[in-house]
C-alpha positions as CSV (number, residue, x, y, z in Angstrom):
1,M,107.6,11.6,43.1
2,T,109.7,9.8,40.9
3,Q,109.8,9.7,37.4
4,A,108.6,5.9,37.8
5,S,105.8,7.0,40.1
6,K,104.4,9.8,37.5
7,T,104.3,7.3,34.5
8,V,102.4,4.9,36.3
9,A,99.9,7.7,37.4
10,A,99.6,8.7,34.2
11,R,98.8,5.6,32.9
12,T,96.1,5.1,35.5
13,L,94.5,8.1,34.6
14,W,94.7,7.1,30.8
15,V,93.1,4.1,31.5
16,R,90.6,5.7,33.9
17,M,89.6,7.6,31.0
18,L,89.3,5.4,28.2
19,L,86.8,3.0,30.5
20,L,84.9,6.4,31.2
21,A,84.7,7.3,27.5
22,V,83.8,3.8,26.6
23,I,81.1,3.6,29.6
24,S,79.6,6.8,28.6
25,G,79.6,5.8,24.8
26,C,77.7,2.6,26.0
27,A,75.1,4.6,27.5
28,M,74.5,7.0,25.0
29,K,73.9,4.2,22.5
30,A,70.5,4.5,21.1
31,A,67.9,2.0,20.2
32,P,67.4,1.2,16.2
33,P,64.7,2.6,14.6
34,L,61.8,0.5,13.5
35,P,62.2,-1.8,10.5
36,P,60.4,-1.0,7.3
37,T,58.6,-4.6,7.9
38,L,58.0,-5.1,11.3
39,K,59.3,-8.5,12.5
40,Y,56.1,-8.9,14.6
41,P,53.3,-7.0,13.1
42,E,50.2,-9.0,15.0
43,F,51.9,-7.7,18.4
44,V,50.4,-4.3,19.6
45,Y,52.6,-1.2,20.8
46,P,52.4,-1.3,24.9
47,A,51.7,2.3,25.1
48,A,52.2,4.3,28.2
49,V,49.4,6.8,29.1
50,P,50.8,9.7,29.5
51,A,53.6,8.4,27.4
52,V,56.3,10.2,29.8
53,G,58.9,9.3,32.1
54,A,62.1,7.1,31.8
55,Q,60.0,3.8,32.1
56,A,58.1,4.9,29.0
57,A,61.2,5.6,27.2
58,A,62.7,2.3,28.3
59,V,59.5,0.4,27.0
60,D,59.6,2.5,23.5
61,R,63.4,1.1,23.2
62,G,62.6,-2.2,24.3
63,W,59.8,-2.2,21.5
64,R,62.0,-1.2,18.5
65,Y,64.7,-3.8,19.6
66,L,61.6,-6.4,19.6
67,Q,60.7,-5.3,16.2
68,N,64.4,-5.5,15.1
69,D,64.1,-9.5,16.4
70,D,66.9,-8.3,19.1
71,L,65.2,-10.0,22.1
72,G,67.9,-9.7,24.4
73,N,68.1,-6.1,24.3
74,A,64.5,-5.8,24.5
75,E,64.2,-7.7,27.4
76,R,66.8,-5.7,29.1
77,E,64.8,-2.7,28.4
78,F,61.7,-4.2,29.7
79,A,63.5,-5.6,32.5
80,A,65.1,-2.2,33.7
81,A,61.6,-0.3,33.4
82,L,60.0,-3.4,35.8
83,K,63.0,-2.8,38.1
84,A,61.7,0.5,38.7
85,I,58.3,0.2,39.0
86,P,57.7,-4.0,39.4
87,D,53.8,-3.5,38.3
88,Y,54.5,-1.2,35.1
89,V,51.8,-2.5,32.9
90,P,53.6,-1.8,29.5
91,A,56.9,-3.4,30.4
92,R,55.1,-6.4,31.8
93,T,53.0,-6.6,28.4
94,G,56.3,-6.0,26.6
95,E,57.7,-9.4,28.4
96,G,54.7,-11.3,27.6
97,D,55.5,-10.1,23.9
98,I,59.3,-11.4,24.0
99,A,57.9,-14.7,25.4
100,L,55.8,-15.2,22.7
101,A,58.3,-14.3,20.1
102,S,60.6,-17.2,22.0
103,Q,57.6,-19.4,21.8
104,D,57.0,-19.8,25.2
105,Y,53.6,-19.5,25.6
106,M,52.9,-20.6,29.2
107,R,55.2,-17.7,30.1
108,A,53.7,-15.3,27.7
109,L,50.2,-16.0,29.1
110,D,51.6,-15.4,33.0
111,Q,53.0,-12.3,31.7
112,F,49.9,-10.9,30.2
113,E,48.0,-12.1,32.8
114,L,50.1,-10.3,35.3
115,A,49.6,-7.1,33.3
116,L,45.8,-7.2,33.1
117,R,45.9,-7.6,36.9
118,G,46.9,-4.1,36.9
119,A,44.8,-2.9,33.9
120,P,41.9,-5.5,32.8
121,A,40.9,-3.3,29.5
122,Y,44.4,-2.9,28.6
123,A,44.4,-3.8,25.1
124,P,47.8,-4.5,24.1
125,A,48.1,-6.9,26.9
126,L,44.5,-8.6,25.6
127,V,45.7,-9.0,22.4
128,G,48.6,-10.7,23.7
129,K,46.6,-13.0,25.8
130,G,44.7,-14.0,23.1
131,Q,47.8,-14.9,20.8
132,A,49.3,-16.9,23.6
133,L,46.0,-18.6,24.1
134,L,45.5,-19.2,20.3
135,S,49.0,-20.9,20.2
136,L,47.8,-22.9,23.2
137,N,44.9,-24.3,21.0
138,R,42.2,-22.5,23.2
139,D,40.5,-20.9,20.7
140,S,37.5,-20.2,22.6
141,E,39.5,-18.2,25.3
142,A,41.5,-16.8,22.8
143,R,38.3,-15.3,21.0
144,A,36.9,-14.0,24.3
145,A,40.2,-12.0,25.0
146,F,40.3,-10.6,21.5
147,E,36.5,-9.7,21.9
148,A,37.4,-7.6,25.1
149,A,40.5,-5.9,23.2
150,L,38.0,-4.8,20.6
151,K,35.9,-3.5,23.2
152,A,38.7,-1.5,24.8
153,D,39.9,-0.1,21.6
154,P,37.7,-0.3,18.8
155,S,40.6,0.8,16.3
156,L,41.8,-2.6,16.4
157,A,39.0,-4.0,14.4
158,A,40.9,-4.0,11.1
159,N,42.7,-6.9,12.7
160,L,41.0,-8.3,15.3
161,G,37.8,-8.4,13.6
162,P,38.5,-11.1,10.7
163,R,40.4,-13.1,13.4
164,V,37.6,-13.0,15.7
165,D,35.1,-14.3,12.8
166,V,37.2,-17.3,11.9
167,L,37.2,-18.2,15.6
168,K,33.7,-17.9,15.8
169,F,33.5,-19.8,12.7
170,R,35.5,-22.6,14.1
171,E,34.4,-23.0,17.4
172,I,30.3,-23.1,15.7
173,Q,31.7,-25.9,13.4
174,D,32.9,-27.8,16.2
175,L,29.7,-27.5,18.1
176,I,28.0,-28.5,15.2
177,A,30.1,-31.4,14.9
178,A,29.7,-32.2,18.1
179,A,26.3,-32.1,18.3
180,R,26.2,-34.3,14.9
181,Q,28.1,-37.0,16.4
182,A,26.4,-37.3,19.6
183,M,23.0,-37.4,18.1
184,N,24.4,-40.2,15.7
185,A,25.6,-41.9,18.9
186,G,22.3,-41.6,20.6
187,R,23.6,-38.9,23.2
188,L,20.3,-36.7,22.7
189,D,20.9,-34.7,25.9
190,E,24.3,-34.0,24.9
191,A,23.3,-33.3,21.2
192,R,20.7,-30.4,22.4
193,A,22.9,-28.9,24.5
194,A,25.4,-28.4,21.7
195,Y,23.0,-27.4,19.4
196,L,21.5,-24.5,21.7
197,R,25.1,-23.4,22.0
198,S,25.5,-23.2,18.2
199,I,22.2,-21.8,17.8
200,A,23.4,-18.8,20.7
201,A,26.1,-18.0,18.2
202,T,24.4,-18.1,15.1
203,P,20.6,-17.6,15.6
204,D,20.3,-17.2,12.0
205,S,21.0,-20.4,10.8
206,A,17.6,-22.5,9.5
207,V,19.4,-25.5,9.5
208,L,20.6,-25.8,13.1
209,Y,16.9,-25.1,14.2
210,R,15.9,-28.1,11.9
211,E,18.5,-30.5,13.6
212,L,17.6,-29.4,16.7
213,G,14.2,-30.3,15.9
214,M,15.3,-33.5,15.0
215,V,17.0,-34.1,18.3
216,E,13.8,-32.9,20.3
217,R,11.5,-35.1,18.3
218,R,13.6,-38.2,19.0
219,Q,13.5,-37.4,22.7
220,G,9.6,-37.4,22.7
221,D,9.2,-33.7,22.7
222,A,6.9,-33.1,19.5
223,A,5.8,-29.6,21.0
224,A,9.4,-28.2,21.2
225,A,10.4,-30.1,18.0
226,L,7.8,-28.5,16.2
227,E,8.7,-25.1,17.5
228,Q,12.0,-25.2,16.1
229,F,10.8,-26.5,12.8
230,N,8.7,-23.6,12.4
231,R,11.6,-21.3,13.2
232,A,13.7,-23.0,10.4
233,V,11.2,-22.4,7.6
234,A,10.6,-18.8,9.1
235,L,14.3,-18.2,8.4
236,D,14.4,-20.1,5.2
237,P,11.0,-20.8,3.5
238,T,12.9,-23.4,1.0
239,D,13.3,-25.8,3.9
240,A,11.3,-28.6,2.3
241,V,12.7,-31.4,5.2
242,S,11.4,-28.9,8.0
243,F,8.0,-28.4,6.5
244,A,7.3,-32.2,5.9
245,Q,8.6,-32.7,9.9
246,A,6.1,-30.2,11.0
247,G,3.8,-32.1,8.7
248,E,4.4,-35.5,10.4
249,I,4.2,-33.9,14.0
250,L,0.9,-32.3,13.1
251,E,-0.6,-35.7,11.4
252,E,0.4,-37.4,14.8
253,R,-1.6,-35.0,16.5
254,G,-4.7,-35.1,14.4
255,D,-4.5,-32.2,12.9
256,F,-4.7,-33.1,9.2
257,A,-5.7,-29.9,7.9
258,G,-2.3,-28.5,9.1
259,A,-0.1,-31.3,8.2
260,E,-1.9,-31.0,4.8
261,A,-1.0,-27.7,4.6
262,A,2.8,-28.6,5.7
263,Y,3.3,-31.1,2.8
264,R,2.1,-28.7,0.5
265,N,4.6,-26.3,1.3
266,A,7.1,-29.0,1.0
267,A,6.0,-30.3,-2.1
268,N,5.9,-26.7,-3.4
269,V,9.6,-26.5,-2.6
270,D,10.7,-30.0,-3.5
271,R,8.3,-31.6,-6.1
272,F,10.0,-35.0,-6.6
273,A,10.4,-35.8,-2.8
274,G,7.0,-37.5,-2.8
275,Y,5.3,-34.8,-0.6
276,D,2.4,-34.1,-2.6
277,R,1.6,-37.8,-2.1
278,K,1.6,-37.2,1.8
279,A,-0.4,-34.4,1.3
280,E,-2.9,-36.3,-0.3
281,A,-3.1,-39.3,2.2
282,V,-3.5,-36.9,5.2
283,A,-6.2,-35.0,3.4
284,T,-8.2,-38.2,3.3
285,R,-7.0,-39.2,6.3
286,G,-8.7,-35.5,7.4
287,R,-11.9,-36.5,5.3
288,D,-12.0,-39.8,6.8
289,A,-11.7,-38.6,10.3
290,S,-15.2,-36.8,10.1
291,L,-16.8,-39.4,8.4
292,P,-19.1,-42.0,10.2
293,A,-17.6,-44.7,12.5
294,E,-18.7,-47.4,10.5
295,F,-16.9,-46.1,7.4
296,R,-13.6,-46.0,9.6
297,A,-14.3,-49.4,10.5
298,L,-14.0,-50.8,7.1
299,A,-10.2,-51.1,7.0
300,S,-10.2,-54.1,9.5
301,A,-13.6,-55.5,8.5
302,D,-13.5,-59.2,7.8
303,R,-16.5,-58.9,5.3
304,I,-18.4,-55.9,3.5
305,T,-21.4,-55.0,2.1
306,R,-22.8,-53.7,-0.5
307,G,-23.9,-50.6,1.5
308,D,-20.4,-50.5,2.4
309,L,-18.9,-50.5,-1.0
310,A,-21.3,-47.4,-2.4
311,A,-19.7,-45.4,0.9
312,L,-16.4,-46.4,-0.3
313,V,-17.0,-45.6,-4.1
314,G,-19.2,-42.3,-3.1
315,I,-16.4,-41.0,-0.8
316,R,-12.9,-42.0,-2.7
317,L,-14.4,-41.7,-5.9
318,E,-16.7,-38.5,-5.6
319,E,-15.4,-36.4,-8.3
320,L,-16.3,-39.4,-10.7
321,L,-19.6,-39.9,-9.3
322,R,-20.4,-36.2,-9.5
323,A,-19.5,-36.1,-12.9
324,A,-21.3,-39.3,-14.4
325,P,-24.8,-39.5,-15.9
326,A,-27.3,-40.1,-12.9
327,T,-31.0,-41.3,-13.1
328,P,-32.7,-41.3,-9.5
329,V,-33.6,-44.3,-8.2
330,V,-36.3,-45.1,-5.6
331,T,-35.1,-48.0,-3.0
332,T,-37.3,-49.0,-0.3
333,D,-34.6,-50.6,2.2
334,T,-31.7,-47.6,2.7
335,A,-34.0,-45.2,4.6
336,G,-31.9,-44.8,8.1
337,H,-28.7,-46.6,6.6
338,W,-25.5,-44.9,7.8
339,A,-24.1,-45.1,3.9
340,A,-28.0,-43.9,2.5
341,S,-26.5,-40.7,0.7
342,W,-23.9,-42.9,-1.0
343,I,-26.2,-45.9,-1.7
344,A,-28.4,-43.6,-3.8
345,Q,-25.6,-42.0,-6.0
346,A,-24.2,-45.4,-6.5
347,A,-27.8,-47.1,-7.3
348,A,-28.3,-43.4,-9.9
349,T,-25.4,-43.9,-11.6
350,G,-25.6,-47.5,-12.3
351,V,-22.2,-48.4,-10.3
352,I,-23.9,-50.4,-8.0
353,P,-27.7,-50.6,-9.2
354,A,-30.5,-51.4,-7.4
355,F,-32.4,-54.8,-7.7
356,D,-35.9,-54.9,-9.9
357,N,-37.8,-54.9,-6.7
358,H,-36.6,-51.8,-5.8
359,T,-34.4,-52.9,-2.9
360,F,-30.7,-52.4,-2.3
361,Q,-30.2,-54.7,0.3
362,P,-27.4,-52.7,1.6
363,G,-26.7,-55.4,4.3
364,T,-25.8,-58.3,1.8
365,A,-22.2,-59.3,2.0
366,L,-20.2,-58.5,-0.7
367,R,-18.7,-61.1,-3.3
368,R,-15.3,-60.5,-5.5
369,V,-18.1,-60.7,-8.7
370,D,-20.0,-57.9,-7.3
371,L,-16.7,-55.9,-6.7
372,A,-16.0,-56.5,-10.3
373,E,-19.1,-55.1,-11.5
374,A,-18.9,-52.2,-9.8
375,A,-15.4,-51.8,-10.8
376,S,-16.1,-52.5,-14.4
377,A,-18.9,-49.7,-14.3
378,L,-16.3,-47.5,-12.9
379,L,-14.0,-48.0,-15.6
380,R,-16.7,-47.2,-18.0
381,L,-17.4,-44.0,-16.6
382,M,-13.4,-43.1,-16.4
383,A,-13.0,-44.3,-20.0
384,R,-15.2,-41.5,-21.3
385,T,-12.4,-38.9,-21.0
386,R,-9.4,-41.5,-20.8
387,P,-9.8,-43.5,-24.6
388,A,-6.5,-45.5,-23.5
389,L,-8.5,-47.4,-20.8
390,Q,-11.0,-49.0,-23.6
391,A,-8.3,-51.2,-24.8
392,R,-8.1,-52.6,-21.5
393,L,-12.0,-52.8,-21.3
394,A,-11.6,-55.0,-24.4
395,A,-8.9,-57.5,-23.2
396,R,-9.9,-61.1,-22.5
397,P,-7.6,-62.5,-19.9
398,T,-8.0,-66.5,-19.3
399,V,-9.8,-66.9,-16.1
400,S,-9.1,-70.6,-15.0
401,D,-12.5,-71.0,-13.2
402,M,-14.8,-68.8,-15.5
403,S,-15.4,-69.2,-19.2
404,P,-15.7,-66.2,-21.4
405,S,-19.5,-67.2,-21.9
406,H,-20.2,-66.7,-18.2
407,L,-22.7,-63.7,-17.4
408,N,-20.0,-61.9,-15.2
409,Y,-17.1,-62.5,-17.4
410,P,-16.8,-59.0,-19.4
411,A,-16.8,-57.5,-15.7
412,V,-14.5,-59.8,-14.1
413,A,-12.1,-59.3,-17.6
414,A,-12.0,-55.6,-17.6
415,A,-11.4,-55.8,-13.6
416,V,-8.6,-58.0,-14.1
417,S,-7.3,-56.5,-17.2
418,A,-7.0,-52.9,-15.6
419,G,-5.0,-54.1,-13.1
420,V,-7.9,-53.4,-10.3
421,L,-8.7,-56.8,-9.2
422,P,-5.9,-59.4,-9.7
423,L,-6.5,-63.1,-10.1
424,L,-5.5,-65.4,-7.4
425,D,-2.1,-67.7,-7.5
426,D,-3.6,-70.8,-9.6
427,G,-5.5,-68.3,-12.3
428,R,-8.9,-68.4,-10.8
429,F,-10.8,-65.4,-9.8
430,D,-13.0,-67.2,-7.2
431,S,-16.1,-64.9,-7.8
432,E,-18.2,-66.1,-4.7
433,R,-15.6,-65.3,-2.0
434,P,-16.4,-62.4,0.3
435,V,-14.6,-59.3,0.3
436,D,-12.8,-57.9,3.1
437,G,-12.3,-54.1,3.8
438,A,-8.6,-54.1,3.1
439,E,-9.4,-55.6,-0.3
440,A,-12.1,-53.5,-1.5
441,I,-10.1,-50.5,-0.1
442,A,-7.2,-51.8,-2.2
443,A,-9.2,-51.8,-5.5
444,I,-11.1,-48.4,-4.9
445,D,-7.6,-47.1,-4.5
446,R,-6.2,-48.7,-7.6
447,L,-9.2,-47.3,-9.5
448,R,-8.7,-43.8,-8.3
449,A,-4.8,-44.3,-9.3
450,L,-6.2,-45.0,-13.1
451,G,-8.1,-42.0,-12.7
452,E,-5.6,-39.8,-11.7
453,S,-3.3,-41.2,-14.5
454,R,-3.2,-39.5,-18.0
């Protein structure tokens, strides 16, 4: 061998040795340690069980590259593991994490789905899937993935628990907003379905039961609505609106005792919403419902009689008459009359006195002057405990069709001054005009209001 040939051979050997050294050095290069602060702390380490073998080692190196934000080297390590075992779940999960880090959310979702085909309860892939879905604004599916991850690995609760709670809250908020929007737009079936889904997620919300009850009431399902309002007040005894809604339904059903109780519960919670007046009104309706048909017909009567007025006074001003001085009076024409007991009371207290011949004449049509005389007598009874009424009884208003010397003027003046019987538009009283049921009831109600005032 010539000297030249020896030189070329030596150089070739030297180059080969140098290349081998470089290659060996590259092969021996270790992945970096994990940084003090992970680049992607929300990712879950794709552990292999058991964590042995070349593929597990490659995944571990890929994970360290990933957390050092070296996505290229991380990709090579995960790809190497997949080349050896194409369905290797930890490596496929690592591929998904790289796609997440690259903000390629659809690819990430595909990778996690592939991983989960081989291991449906693999927590790192479930967490990654939830993160990808969350980035794609698919919150409900993301929550389901996170919940599945928690079920598979309860140790993730500290990190995933608050996230699941937030997603639940947002989902419920969206459902409630959709339900209210549908209700306001009159899409009641849609609103009801949304409220039911909201209640399934938060079964302890009194507000949701109340609003569902509102929808069902508008749909005409009073029984279902009443059930929702009862559930609402069971959860929140301070829900005055639900009490009142239940009261209205019970009142419509004719359950006046139940309605009164519901209104009084509402009034105990909210003293300024007028529920106490509703309770009183429904209590009156309940009492009236048990009264004779003749009494119930008075509100629509074109004309009423002396006997009718006695019943109105005896029923609507029962407490006042019970406390009034009374002297029993014998009447000869009231036996068998439907209002006989109230006639006897009105006559005994002098509110509607009998005639000198011991008749009451209960069927005689009532005139405005007769109503004024009865109102004046009732005002005098009230004035015994309410001195402020005395001034009204002493007032002398101008009545264009009645002089102050008229026999009935004092009674008319008292009724007018107290606001029980107003003058007509031209200042007349029109004492002989017959009284209809609505006018008589209005006058008695004004008297009752005066009696309740202080």
